[in-house]
N, C-alpha and C positions, 0 to 999 in steps of 0.2 A: 482711163488709160492715157498715158503720156507718150508722145512720139518724140524720137530723137533722130538726129542726122549723124551718120557715121562720117568720120574724117580720116584722111590718109596722113601718115607720118612715117617716112621711110618705108620699111617693109611691113609696118603694122597698120591696122585699122583701129581707130580710137572711138570709143563710145563715152560720151560725157554723161555723167549721172547728175540729175537735178539735185540741187542742194538739199531740198526737203527729203529726198530719197536717201541721200548719204547720211543725213542726220538721223533718220529713222533706223538705218542700218548700224549706226555708231561708227562710221568710217569717215576719214578725212583724206586729203591729198597725201600720197605716199603710203597709205594703208595697204597691206597685202590682203588680197581676197582670193577665194576659191572660185574657179570657173568650171562649170560642167555643162555638157551639151547632151540633150536628149532629143534625138531627131533634129529638128530645126529650132528647138527652144534652148536659149542660153540662160543659165541661172548664175547669178553672182551672189556670193554669200561671204560674210566677214570671215577672216582667218584670224583666230585668236592665238596668242603666244601662251605657253604654259604659265609664264610669270603673271600674265593678266588674269588667267583663270584662278590660280592659287591666291592671288591678292584679293579675289572676291569671296574666298571661303571664310566663313565665320561659324562659330558654334551654333548659331541660330539656323543656318542653312545647310549644315553638314548632315550627311546621311548616317544612319547607325553603322557602327563599325562591325563588319562581319567576322573579324578575326580577333575577337576579344577573349576567346577561350581556346585552350589547347585542344586540338581535334585528333591528332594522330601522332605519328612518329617524329614530328617536327620539334618536339620538346627537347630543349638543351639545358643540361644542368651543370 
């Protein structure tokens, strides 16, 4: 477990994330992250942009397409 010291900046409290943690999460300075609070537990997780997610799609990691056959009244001729 790592301990951090919170700092004050204006009206905000700042939590510095150790470099090794940031690298493991795949974030850098200026990255957007999601914050969630469950009781007194703060969770920080990366926030991905749709462009980043789509860029990682390849035929090798794509899921089977569920809409490859006509199913009902959606057929257009």
